[in-house]
C-alpha positions as CSV (number, residue, x, y, z in Angstrom):
1,X,14.3,1.3,-40.4
2,X,10.8,2.2,-40.6
3,X,7.7,0.8,-39.8
4,X,3.4,1.6,-40.8
5,X,1.7,2.6,-37.7
6,X,-0.8,0.1,-36.3
7,X,-4.3,1.0,-34.4
8,X,-7.2,-0.2,-33.6
9,X,-9.2,2.3,-35.4
10,X,-9.9,1.2,-39.3
11,X,-10.6,3.8,-41.6
12,X,-13.8,4.5,-43.7
13,X,-12.5,3.3,-46.6
14,X,-11.0,0.1,-45.0
15,X,-14.5,-0.6,-43.5
16,X,-15.9,0.1,-47.1
17,X,-13.6,-3.0,-48.8
18,X,-15.1,-5.0,-46.3
19,X,-18.8,-4.2,-45.6
20,X,-19.4,-7.1,-48.1
21,X,-18.2,-9.7,-45.4
22,X,-20.0,-7.9,-42.5
23,X,-23.9,-8.2,-41.5
24,X,-26.2,-6.0,-40.4
25,X,-25.1,-2.4,-39.7
26,X,-25.9,0.4,-37.8
27,X,-27.9,2.9,-39.7
28,X,-26.7,6.4,-40.6
29,X,-27.5,9.4,-38.2
30,X,-25.8,12.6,-37.2
31,X,-23.2,10.7,-35.0
32,X,-22.5,7.3,-37.6
33,X,-22.5,9.7,-41.4
34,X,-19.3,9.5,-42.9
35,X,-18.5,6.0,-41.8
36,X,-17.3,6.7,-38.3
37,X,-19.1,4.7,-35.1
38,X,-19.9,7.0,-32.2
39,X,-21.9,6.3,-29.1
40,X,-23.9,3.7,-30.8
41,X,-25.9,3.6,-26.9
42,X,-26.5,6.9,-25.1
43,X,-28.7,6.5,-21.7
44,X,-30.0,10.0,-22.7
45,X,-31.0,9.6,-26.2
46,X,-32.9,6.3,-25.3
47,X,-34.6,8.1,-22.4
48,X,-35.5,10.5,-25.0
49,X,-36.8,8.3,-27.3
50,X,-38.8,6.8,-24.6
51,X,-40.6,9.9,-23.7
52,X,-41.6,10.7,-27.2
53,X,-42.9,7.5,-27.8
54,X,-45.2,8.0,-24.8
55,X,-45.8,11.7,-26.1
56,X,-46.8,9.6,-29.6
57,X,-49.0,7.1,-27.8
58,X,-51.2,9.7,-26.0
59,X,-52.0,11.3,-29.5
60,X,-51.4,15.1,-28.4
61,X,-49.6,16.0,-31.3
62,X,-47.7,14.6,-34.4
63,X,-44.2,13.6,-33.0
64,X,-42.9,12.4,-36.7
65,X,-43.1,16.4,-37.5
66,X,-41.7,18.5,-34.4
67,X,-39.2,15.5,-33.8
68,X,-37.6,15.9,-30.4
69,X,-39.4,19.6,-30.5
70,X,-42.2,18.0,-29.8
71,X,-41.3,17.4,-25.8
72,X,-41.7,21.1,-25.7
73,X,-45.2,21.1,-26.1
74,X,-45.0,18.4,-23.0
75,X,-44.2,21.1,-20.5
76,X,-46.3,23.0,-18.5
77,X,-45.9,27.1,-18.4
78,X,-43.2,27.4,-15.8
79,X,-41.2,24.7,-17.2
80,X,-41.2,26.0,-20.8
81,X,-39.2,29.2,-19.3
82,X,-36.5,27.2,-18.5
83,X,-36.9,25.5,-22.3
84,X,-36.6,29.2,-24.1
85,X,-34.1,30.0,-21.6
86,X,-32.0,27.3,-23.3
87,X,-33.3,28.2,-27.0
88,X,-32.0,31.9,-26.4
89,X,-28.7,30.8,-25.4
90,X,-28.9,28.6,-28.4
91,X,-29.5,31.4,-30.5
92,X,-26.4,33.5,-29.3
93,X,-24.0,30.5,-29.4
94,X,-25.0,29.3,-33.0
95,X,-24.9,33.0,-33.9
96,X,-21.2,33.3,-32.6
97,X,-20.0,29.7,-33.2
98,X,-20.7,30.3,-37.1
99,X,-18.9,33.8,-37.4
100,X,-22.0,35.8,-38.6
101,X,-22.8,38.0,-35.4
102,X,-21.6,40.8,-36.8
103,X,-25.0,41.7,-38.9
104,X,-27.2,39.7,-36.2
105,X,-30.5,40.7,-36.3
106,X,-34.6,38.9,-35.0
107,X,-36.5,41.7,-36.4
108,X,-36.2,44.9,-38.4
109,X,-35.8,47.7,-35.7
110,X,-38.5,50.0,-35.9
111,X,-38.6,52.2,-33.1
112,X,-42.0,52.7,-32.3
113,X,-41.9,56.3,-30.6
114,X,-40.1,57.1,-27.4
115,X,-41.8,54.7,-25.1
116,X,-39.4,52.5,-25.0
117,X,-36.4,54.8,-25.8
118,X,-34.9,54.4,-21.7
119,X,-34.9,50.4,-22.3
120,X,-33.4,50.7,-25.9
121,X,-30.4,53.3,-24.7
122,X,-29.4,51.8,-22.2
123,X,-28.9,47.9,-24.4
124,X,-27.4,50.7,-26.8
125,X,-25.1,52.2,-24.0
126,X,-23.8,48.9,-23.1
127,X,-23.0,47.8,-26.6
128,X,-21.0,51.0,-26.9
129,X,-19.4,50.4,-24.0
130,X,-18.3,46.7,-24.8
131,X,-17.3,47.3,-28.1
132,X,-15.3,50.4,-27.1
133,X,-13.1,47.9,-24.5
134,X,-12.5,45.0,-27.1
135,X,-11.3,48.0,-29.3
136,X,-9.1,49.2,-26.3
137,X,-8.1,45.4,-26.3
138,X,-6.6,45.2,-29.7
139,X,-4.9,48.8,-29.0
140,X,-3.2,47.4,-26.1
141,X,-2.4,44.2,-27.9
142,X,-0.9,46.1,-31.0
143,X,1.4,47.5,-28.8
144,X,2.6,44.9,-27.0
145,X,3.1,42.8,-30.4
146,X,6.1,45.2,-31.2
147,X,7.9,42.8,-29.2
148,X,8.2,39.9,-31.6
149,X,8.3,37.3,-29.1
150,X,7.1,37.4,-25.7
151,X,8.7,36.3,-21.9
152,X,6.7,34.7,-19.4
153,X,6.5,37.8,-17.0
154,X,5.6,40.3,-20.0
155,X,3.0,37.8,-21.5
156,X,1.5,37.2,-17.9
157,X,1.3,40.9,-17.5
158,X,-0.4,41.5,-21.2
159,X,-3.1,38.7,-20.7
160,X,-3.9,40.5,-17.0
161,X,-4.0,43.8,-18.4
162,X,-6.8,42.0,-21.4
163,X,-8.5,40.5,-18.7
164,X,-8.9,43.8,-16.8
165,X,-9.6,46.2,-19.8
166,X,-12.4,43.5,-20.7
167,X,-14.0,43.6,-17.0
168,X,-14.6,47.2,-16.6
169,X,-17.8,46.7,-19.1
170,X,-19.1,43.5,-17.6
171,X,-21.3,42.7,-14.6
172,X,-19.4,41.0,-11.3
173,X,-19.5,37.6,-11.4
174,X,-22.5,36.4,-9.9
175,X,-21.3,33.5,-8.5
176,X,-19.6,35.5,-6.1
177,X,-22.7,37.3,-4.8
178,X,-25.6,35.7,-2.6
179,X,-28.5,35.1,-5.1
180,X,-31.5,37.3,-4.4
181,X,-34.8,35.9,-5.5
182,X,-37.1,38.3,-7.6
183,X,-34.4,40.2,-8.5
184,X,-35.2,42.3,-12.0
185,X,-33.0,44.4,-14.4
186,X,-35.1,45.4,-17.4
187,X,-32.2,47.6,-18.7
188,X,-29.9,44.3,-19.3
189,X,-30.3,42.4,-22.3
190,X,-30.4,39.4,-20.9
191,X,-33.4,40.0,-19.3
192,X,-35.1,39.2,-22.5
193,X,-33.5,35.9,-23.8
194,X,-36.5,33.6,-23.5
195,X,-37.9,36.0,-26.4
196,X,-34.9,35.2,-29.1
197,X,-36.4,33.0,-31.2
198,X,-35.8,31.7,-34.7
199,X,-36.5,33.4,-38.2
200,X,-39.3,31.0,-39.2
201,X,-40.8,32.2,-35.9
202,X,-40.4,35.9,-36.4
203,X,-41.5,35.9,-40.1
204,X,-44.8,33.8,-39.0
205,X,-45.5,36.8,-36.5
206,X,-44.8,39.4,-38.6
207,X,-47.3,38.2,-41.3
208,X,-50.3,38.2,-38.2
209,X,-49.5,42.0,-37.4
210,X,-51.9,43.4,-40.4
211,X,-54.7,41.4,-38.7
212,X,-54.5,42.8,-35.3
213,X,-56.1,46.3,-33.9
214,X,-53.3,49.3,-33.3
215,X,-52.8,49.1,-29.6
216,X,-51.5,45.3,-30.0
217,X,-49.8,46.3,-33.0
218,X,-47.7,48.7,-31.5
219,X,-47.2,46.6,-28.3
220,X,-45.8,43.6,-30.7
221,X,-43.5,46.3,-32.6
222,X,-42.2,47.8,-29.3
223,X,-41.5,44.0,-28.0
224,X,-39.8,43.3,-31.4
225,X,-37.7,46.6,-31.2
226,X,-36.7,45.6,-27.5
227,X,-35.7,41.9,-28.6
228,X,-34.0,42.9,-31.5
229,X,-31.8,45.7,-29.4
230,X,-31.3,42.7,-26.5
231,X,-30.3,40.3,-29.2
232,X,-27.7,42.4,-30.5
233,X,-26.6,43.7,-27.2
234,X,-26.4,39.9,-26.0
235,X,-24.1,38.9,-28.7
236,X,-22.2,42.0,-27.9
237,X,-21.4,40.7,-24.2
238,X,-21.0,37.5,-25.2
239,X,-18.2,37.9,-27.6
240,X,-16.9,40.1,-24.9
241,X,-17.4,37.7,-22.2
242,X,-15.5,35.2,-24.9
243,X,-12.5,37.3,-25.0
244,X,-12.3,37.5,-21.3
245,X,-12.4,33.8,-20.9
246,X,-9.8,33.4,-23.9
247,X,-7.2,36.0,-22.0
248,X,-8.0,33.7,-18.6
249,X,-7.2,30.5,-20.7
250,X,-4.4,31.6,-21.7
251,X,-2.7,33.0,-18.9
252,X,-3.1,29.6,-17.4
253,X,-1.8,27.7,-20.3
254,X,1.4,28.6,-20.4
255,X,3.1,25.3,-20.1
256,X,1.0,23.9,-22.3
257,X,1.9,26.7,-25.1
258,X,5.8,26.1,-24.5
259,X,6.3,23.1,-23.6
260,X,8.6,21.1,-26.5
261,X,7.1,17.6,-27.1
262,X,9.4,14.3,-26.6
263,X,8.9,13.0,-30.3
264,X,10.8,17.0,-31.4
265,X,13.2,16.9,-28.8
266,X,14.4,13.4,-30.4
267,X,14.1,15.0,-33.8
268,X,16.5,17.4,-32.7
269,X,18.5,15.2,-31.6
270,X,18.9,13.1,-34.6
271,X,19.4,16.0,-36.7
272,X,22.1,17.1,-34.6
273,X,20.4,20.7,-34.1
274,X,22.8,22.4,-31.3
275,X,25.3,20.8,-29.0
276,X,23.5,21.1,-25.6
277,X,20.6,19.1,-24.8
278,X,17.4,20.4,-25.8
279,X,15.1,22.2,-23.2
280,X,11.3,20.7,-22.8
281,X,10.2,24.1,-22.5
282,X,10.9,27.1,-24.8
283,X,11.5,30.6,-22.7
284,X,8.9,33.0,-25.2
285,X,6.1,32.5,-27.0
286,X,5.5,34.5,-30.2
287,X,3.1,37.6,-29.4
288,X,1.8,37.9,-32.9
289,X,-0.1,34.3,-33.0
290,X,-1.5,35.6,-29.8
291,X,-2.8,38.6,-31.3
292,X,-4.6,36.1,-34.2
293,X,-5.9,34.6,-31.6
294,X,-7.6,37.3,-30.1
295,X,-9.0,38.5,-33.6
296,X,-10.4,34.9,-34.6
297,X,-12.3,34.6,-31.2
298,X,-13.8,38.3,-31.7
299,X,-14.8,38.0,-35.3
300,X,-14.4,34.4,-36.8
301,X,-16.1,30.8,-36.9
302,X,-15.5,28.2,-34.8
303,X,-12.8,26.1,-36.9
304,X,-11.1,29.8,-37.2
305,X,-10.6,29.0,-33.5
306,X,-9.0,26.0,-33.4
307,X,-6.1,27.2,-36.7
308,X,-5.6,29.4,-34.4
309,X,-4.8,28.0,-31.3
310,X,-2.9,25.8,-34.1
311,X,-1.0,28.3,-35.3
312,X,-0.1,29.3,-31.4
313,X,1.5,26.0,-30.6
314,X,3.0,25.5,-33.8
315,X,6.1,27.2,-32.4
316,X,8.4,26.1,-35.1
317,X,6.0,27.2,-37.8
318,X,6.3,24.3,-39.9
319,X,2.4,24.0,-39.7
320,X,2.7,20.3,-38.1
321,X,1.9,19.0,-35.0
322,X,1.9,16.0,-32.5
323,X,-0.6,13.8,-31.7
324,X,-0.6,15.1,-28.2
325,X,-0.4,19.4,-29.7
326,X,-3.4,18.1,-31.3
327,X,-5.3,17.2,-28.6
328,X,-4.1,20.2,-27.0
329,X,-5.3,22.5,-29.5
330,X,-8.7,21.1,-29.2
331,X,-9.3,21.3,-25.4
332,X,-7.7,25.0,-25.2
333,X,-10.0,25.7,-28.2
334,X,-13.2,24.6,-26.5
335,X,-12.7,25.6,-23.1
336,X,-13.0,29.4,-23.4
337,X,-16.3,28.8,-24.9
338,X,-17.4,26.5,-22.4
339,X,-16.7,29.4,-19.7
340,X,-18.4,32.2,-21.4
341,X,-21.6,29.8,-21.9
342,X,-21.4,29.2,-17.9
343,X,-21.1,33.0,-16.9
344,X,-23.9,33.9,-19.8
345,X,-26.3,31.5,-17.7
346,X,-25.1,32.9,-14.5
347,X,-25.8,36.4,-15.5
348,X,-29.3,35.5,-17.1
349,X,-30.3,34.3,-13.9
350,X,-29.3,37.1,-12.1
351,X,-31.1,39.5,-14.0
352,X,-34.5,38.6,-14.7
353,X,-36.3,35.7,-12.0
354,X,-36.5,32.0,-13.4
355,X,-40.3,32.0,-12.9
356,X,-43.3,34.1,-13.4
357,X,-44.4,34.0,-9.4
358,X,-41.2,36.0,-8.9
359,X,-42.6,38.8,-10.8
360,X,-46.0,38.7,-9.4
361,X,-47.2,39.7,-12.8
362,X,-47.1,37.6,-15.9
363,X,-44.9,39.7,-18.2
364,X,-44.2,39.5,-21.8
365,X,-40.8,38.4,-21.7
366,X,-41.7,35.5,-19.4
367,X,-44.1,33.7,-22.1
368,X,-47.0,36.1,-20.4
369,X,-49.6,38.9,-22.0
370,X,-48.6,41.5,-19.3
371,X,-46.8,44.6,-21.7
372,X,-46.8,47.4,-18.4
373,X,-42.9,47.4,-18.3
374,X,-43.0,47.9,-21.9
375,X,-43.9,52.1,-21.0
376,X,-43.0,51.9,-16.9
377,X,-39.7,54.3,-16.2
378,X,-39.0,51.6,-12.8
379,X,-35.7,50.0,-14.6
380,X,-35.0,47.3,-12.2
381,X,-36.2,46.4,-9.0
382,X,-36.3,43.2,-6.4
383,X,-39.9,41.8,-5.7
384,X,-40.5,41.0,-1.9
385,X,-41.4,37.1,-2.5
386,X,-43.2,34.9,-0.1
387,X,-41.7,32.3,1.5
388,X,-42.8,29.7,-0.5
389,X,-42.3,31.8,-4.1
390,X,-38.4,32.3,-2.9
391,X,-37.9,28.8,-2.0
392,X,-39.2,28.0,-5.4
393,X,-37.5,30.1,-7.4
394,X,-33.9,29.7,-5.7
395,X,-34.4,25.8,-6.2
396,X,-35.5,26.5,-10.0
397,X,-32.2,28.5,-10.3
398,X,-30.2,26.3,-8.8
399,X,-31.5,23.3,-10.5
400,X,-30.5,24.8,-13.7
401,X,-27.1,25.9,-12.6
402,X,-26.5,22.2,-11.8
403,X,-27.8,20.7,-14.9
404,X,-25.5,23.0,-16.9
405,X,-22.5,22.5,-14.9
406,X,-23.1,18.6,-15.7
407,X,-23.9,19.3,-19.5
408,X,-20.5,21.0,-19.8
409,X,-18.2,18.3,-18.2
410,X,-20.0,15.5,-19.9
411,X,-21.0,16.6,-23.5
412,X,-18.0,16.8,-25.4
413,X,-16.0,14.0,-22.9
414,X,-18.7,11.5,-22.5
415,X,-21.8,11.7,-25.0
416,X,-19.5,13.4,-27.9
417,X,-16.4,11.3,-27.1
418,X,-14.1,13.7,-28.0
419,X,-10.6,11.3,-26.8
420,X,-12.2,8.4,-29.6
421,X,-12.7,11.0,-32.2
422,X,-9.4,12.6,-32.0
423,X,-7.6,9.5,-32.0
424,X,-9.7,8.6,-34.7
425,X,-8.9,11.9,-37.1
426,X,-5.2,11.0,-36.6
427,X,-5.5,7.6,-37.0
428,X,-7.2,8.2,-40.6
429,X,-5.7,11.2,-41.9
430,X,-4.0,11.4,-44.6
431,X,-0.1,12.8,-43.4
432,X,2.3,13.8,-45.5
433,X,5.0,13.9,-43.0
434,X,7.2,11.0,-43.4
435,X,5.2,9.3,-45.8
436,X,2.3,8.7,-42.8
437,X,4.9,6.2,-41.5
438,X,6.4,5.9,-37.8
439,X,10.1,6.2,-37.9
440,X,12.8,4.2,-35.9
441,X,15.7,6.1,-34.8
442,X,18.4,5.8,-32.4
443,X,19.1,9.0,-30.0
444,X,22.1,9.2,-27.4
445,X,20.6,7.6,-24.4
446,X,23.7,9.3,-21.3
447,X,21.1,12.0,-20.3
448,X,18.7,9.1,-18.6
449,X,21.2,6.2,-18.2
450,X,24.0,8.6,-16.5
451,X,27.3,9.8,-18.2
452,X,29.0,6.8,-18.0
453,X,26.7,5.5,-21.1
454,X,28.3,8.2,-23.1
455,X,31.7,7.0,-22.8
456,X,30.4,3.4,-24.4
457,X,28.3,5.0,-26.9
458,X,24.5,3.6,-25.5
459,X,22.1,4.4,-27.4
460,X,18.1,4.1,-26.6
461,X,15.4,3.1,-29.2
462,X,12.7,5.3,-30.4
463,X,9.6,5.1,-32.4
464,X,8.8,8.5,-33.8
465,X,4.8,8.9,-34.8
466,X,4.4,11.6,-37.9
467,X,3.0,14.8,-37.1
468,X,-0.2,16.0,-38.9
469,X,-1.1,19.1,-40.5
470,X,-3.9,21.3,-40.1
471,X,-5.2,21.1,-43.8
472,X,-5.0,17.1,-42.6
473,X,-6.3,17.3,-39.7
474,X,-9.6,19.4,-40.8
475,X,-10.2,17.3,-43.8
476,X,-11.1,14.3,-41.6
477,X,-12.6,16.4,-38.7
478,X,-15.3,18.4,-40.7
479,X,-16.5,14.6,-41.6
480,X,-16.0,13.0,-38.4
481,X,-16.2,15.6,-35.6
482,X,-18.2,18.2,-36.9
483,X,-19.6,19.1,-33.6
484,X,-16.2,20.6,-33.3
485,X,-17.8,23.4,-35.6
486,X,-20.6,24.7,-33.5
487,X,-18.8,23.9,-29.8
488,X,-21.3,26.1,-28.0
489,X,-24.6,25.8,-29.8
490,X,-23.6,21.9,-29.3
491,X,-23.2,22.5,-25.4
492,X,-26.5,24.0,-25.3
493,X,-28.7,21.5,-27.3
494,X,-27.7,19.1,-25.1
495,X,-28.4,21.3,-22.0
496,X,-32.0,21.8,-23.1
497,X,-31.9,17.8,-23.9
498,X,-30.7,17.5,-20.2
499,X,-33.8,19.5,-19.2
500,X,-36.5,17.7,-21.6
501,X,-35.0,14.3,-19.6
502,X,-35.7,16.1,-16.4
503,X,-38.9,17.2,-17.2
504,X,-39.8,13.8,-18.6
505,X,-39.2,12.0,-15.4
506,X,-41.0,14.0,-13.2
507,X,-43.9,14.0,-15.0
508,X,-43.3,10.0,-15.3
509,X,-42.8,10.5,-11.3
510,X,-45.8,12.5,-10.9
511,X,-48.1,10.0,-13.1
512,X,-46.4,6.8,-11.1
513,X,-47.0,8.5,-7.5
514,X,-50.8,9.4,-9.1
515,X,-51.5,6.0,-9.4
516,X,-49.8,4.2,-6.4
517,X,-52.1,6.7,-4.5
518,X,-55.4,5.4,-6.5
519,X,-54.4,1.7,-6.2
520,X,-53.7,2.2,-2.3
521,X,-57.3,4.1,-2.4
522,X,-59.1,1.4,-4.5
523,X,-57.6,-1.3,-1.9
524,X,-58.8,0.5,1.3
525,X,-62.2,1.0,0.4
526,X,-62.1,-2.8,-0.7
527,X,-60.8,-3.5,3.2
528,X,-63.4,-1.2,4.4
529,X,-66.0,-3.1,2.7
530,X,-65.0,-6.2,3.7
531,X,-64.7,-5.2,7.6
532,X,-68.1,-3.9,7.3
533,X,-69.1,-7.4,6.3
């Protein structure tokens, strides 16, 4: 006996047939394109539109041209440093998300001399060390995969060794240290993260070089060389951190990776696969699928991350997963990326001050014009700050860390509505398994109702949902969950939006305080005038 699935979610095709009977519908945007309806109201989006409207009313800039990016122009010089930090992190995440990091470049690399060779050589050394660590990792995995299946002790030992190999070339965790205000390390690629800009901006800058004097051209080219090498090194550092986060995620996910769903247990019982009861947990995990998972995070894009996790959890190799397994795949695919982004932010805050006051001079890599560090052999330092500047620096750092942590926790869960999207993807996918219908079966209930039930042959009624293949998942996911193909970039862009909101609220509060003080001042003068009469 079988019955068709029931769900509150209606497919886009079914919606289109009813469109003539409906009234006004929502306009199409990034969340409603393709027929899905997601997050029709968002407090953050409403606040951003409010800030944009205020900026447009002031006539400072044509917001119709730049859109939300117009809010960058409303920020002061110190606030722009935070926005540029988000932009730089976005460039790194976007490059790795798309799988195009093998030839990543900001500028054409032209070494102008040996003045900045110390910085570039230091970053090239970091790139080489991380590449060697990744190479050692895969050599270790290739040796370990000679065993087709890993038991739990072998699995845990391999993942711990992977973490150890990758950690040898990475800085220690900044969260374990006491933050030092004013610390600077110009040999770290993340010190220049605010100088990572889009290709369009680079072409505009390069076209203006011919109109400048020789020394200025030399300085700008030196900055471009350093920024380009810093970007490449940051990509390698980020990949290494992602791989370490992946190993950490895998190490803590043994139960999720080896669990057998109740649906699979019931199917096996109906098919009489074996005389003994089927355990709810597998004893081993396929080693080759784990190695391919690491390879996908090292060279491929976000869609390949999901497919690699799909193959790991698909232990029976039929290409199909239950709905709960599909949800687990998406959750595990995003987790290493989010861990790595948080660590990248912590590292960037450790090697470079968040405010220009933390340096004591207006450095070029913090948006200033002072290029003296290009020719300075002092590669790292800790500047002694005044009490006020130290407090400002630590407060800004704490605010960035807190905002980013909030973004990580809320963006995909609340703003993108990942659980709802996954439910709809499963409901709308054209599943070939069980002809996309629910199978109603009877299975032996002796295990749950006691041994006496086996004598009388008692059965229990079970409804089996159809499984979904990756190709069926991917077909709907591309249309209704495109954020999954940019899981790193999505988080960083949401982080920048949160910064826009915080900065906008600050401007509004400052204006409100100014108006209140002006009002109280006028009222006080009037009272004094009345009292003098």
